[in-house]
C-alpha positions in Angstrom: 0.0 0.2 0.0 1.2 3.6 -0.8 2.1 5.8 2.0 0.0 8.9 1.9 0.7 12.6 3.0 -0.1 13.6 6.6 -0.6 16.7 8.5 1.8 17.1 11.5 0.4 19.8 13.9 2.1 21.3 16.8 -0.1 21.3 20.0 0.5 24.6 22.2 -0.1 27.8 20.3 -1.4 26.0 17.3 -4.4 24.0 18.3 -5.0 25.3 21.7 -4.2 28.5 23.5 -0.4 28.8 24.5 -0.4 28.5 28.4 3.6 28.3 29.2 3.9 24.9 30.4 0.4 23.5 30.1 0.2 21.2 33.1 -3.4 21.0 34.0 -6.3 19.6 31.8 -8.5 22.3 33.3 -6.2 24.9 31.6 -6.7 23.5 28.1 -8.5 26.0 25.7 -9.0 25.5 21.9 -8.6 28.3 19.5 -12.0 29.1 18.0 -11.6 27.3 14.7 -9.2 24.5 15.6 -11.7 21.7 15.9 -13.4 22.6 12.7 -10.0 22.8 10.9 -8.9 19.4 12.1 -12.4 18.1 11.0 -11.7 19.4 7.4 -8.6 17.5 7.4 -10.5 14.4 8.6 -13.2 14.7 6.0 -10.5 14.9 3.3 -9.0 11.7 4.5 -5.6 13.2 5.7 -4.1 11.7 8.7 -3.6 14.2 11.6 -0.8 13.8 14.1 0.2 16.0 16.9 3.9 16.4 17.6 4.8 18.1 20.6 7.8 19.2 22.8 6.8 18.7 26.5 10.0 19.5 28.4 8.0 20.2 31.4 8.0 16.5 31.9 11.8 16.5 31.9 11.9 19.6 34.1 9.6 17.7 36.7 6.7 20.2 36.3 4.1 17.5 35.4 4.0 13.7 34.7 3.5 11.7 31.6 0.1 10.7 33.3 -0.9 14.4 33.5 0.1 14.9 29.8 -2.1 11.8 28.8 -5.0 13.5 30.7 -4.4 16.6 28.7 -4.5 14.6 25.6 -7.6 12.9 26.4 -9.3 16.0 27.1 -7.9 17.4 23.8 -9.5 14.7 22.0 -13.0 14.9 23.9 -13.1 18.8 23.1 -12.3 18.1 19.5 -14.7 15.5 18.9 -17.5 17.5 21.1 -16.9 20.8 19.3 -16.7 19.4 15.5 -16.5 15.7 15.5 -12.8 16.0 14.8 -10.1 13.3 15.5 -6.3 13.4 15.9 -5.0 10.1 14.6 -2.1 10.0 16.9 -0.1 12.2 19.3 3.7 12.0 19.7 5.7 13.9 22.5 9.2 14.5 23.5 9.5 14.5 27.3 13.3 15.9 27.1 14.8 19.1 27.9 16.8 20.9 25.4 20.1 20.1 27.3 19.3 16.4 26.7 20.1 16.6 23.0 17.7 13.7 22.2 16.7 12.7 18.7 12.9 13.3 19.3 12.9 16.9 20.4 11.8 19.4 17.6 13.2 20.2 15.3 14.9 16.9 15.3 12.8 14.0 13.3 12.5 11.3 15.8 8.8 11.9 16.4 8.1 12.2 12.5 10.2 9.2 11.6 8.3 7.0 14.3 4.7 8.4 13.2 5.7 7.9 9.4 6.4 4.3 10.1 3.7 3.5 12.6 1.1 5.3 10.6 2.3 4.7 7.1 2.7 8.6 6.3 4.9 9.7 3.5 6.6 12.5 5.6 8.3 14.0 2.4 5.1 15.0 1.1 3.4 15.8 4.3 2.6 19.2 5.9 4.1 20.7 9.2 2.1 23.2 11.2 3.3 25.2 14.1 3.9 28.6 15.8 7.6 28.1 16.3 10.7 28.3 13.9 11.4 24.6 15.3 8.3 23.5 13.7 9.3 25.0 10.3 12.8 23.6 10.7 11.4 20.0 11.3 9.1 20.4 8.4 12.2 21.3 6.1 14.3 18.5 7.6 11.5 16.0 6.9 11.3 17.3 3.2 7.8 18.4 3.7 6.0 21.9 3.4 5.8 24.0 6.4 3.2 26.6 7.7 3.7 29.0 10.4 0.5 30.2 12.3 0.4 33.6 13.9 -1.1 32.3 17.1 0.7 31.3 20.2 4.3 32.5 19.5 3.9 33.0 15.9 3.8 36.6 15.5 7.0 37.0 17.5 8.8 34.1 15.8 7.8 35.6 12.3 9.9 38.7 13.1 13.1 36.9 13.4 12.5 33.7 11.2 15.6 32.1 10.3 14.0 29.4 8.3 11.2 30.3 5.9 7.8 28.4 5.9 6.1 27.7 2.6 3.1 29.6 4.0 2.1 32.0 6.7 -1.5 31.5 8.2 -3.3 33.7 10.7 -4.4 30.4 12.4 -4.9 26.7 11.9 -8.0 27.1 9.8 -6.3 29.1 7.3 -3.5 26.8 7.3 -5.7 24.0 6.7 -7.4 25.7 3.7 -4.1 26.5 2.2 -2.9 22.9 2.6 -6.2 21.5 1.1 -5.7 23.6 -1.8 -1.9 22.8 -2.2 -2.4 19.1 -1.7 -4.5 19.0 -4.9 -1.7 20.4 -7.0 
């Protein structure tokens, strides 16, 4: 079977409002159009994968169990709001000092997702609010979109790696991806 392109989404600042080390499911708030944007990808048959750096675990600020509870709540919120589904969530629990292979912009999470979910990462899309998300997309050989939510507006001012597209939010990013993928 042929691998297909997917969309890799950053979590904090892209799908949900940036909270600086989100460590409690009660703090989770979606951006207004995030669930509908993910549902559009679902309806188009495109796998949706969340890839997120979570160094708060490595820093002892919260546990993997807490992170799992946040992701369970995220899934429930997306489903309730728009019937949206994330195919899988991958996270890096390490701090930058750990110099691991999974922390964005490294490709550990992407390579694992590609194998496990049969995704063609070189033809996939990478969406996030930080330069590390754009760099990861470039390293993977795919196309990247910087969203101006979360840290996006600040990161745009000093962008060292040009994205393929700059979007106001996840919905605009998804609309661009759905047009571009048909080319």
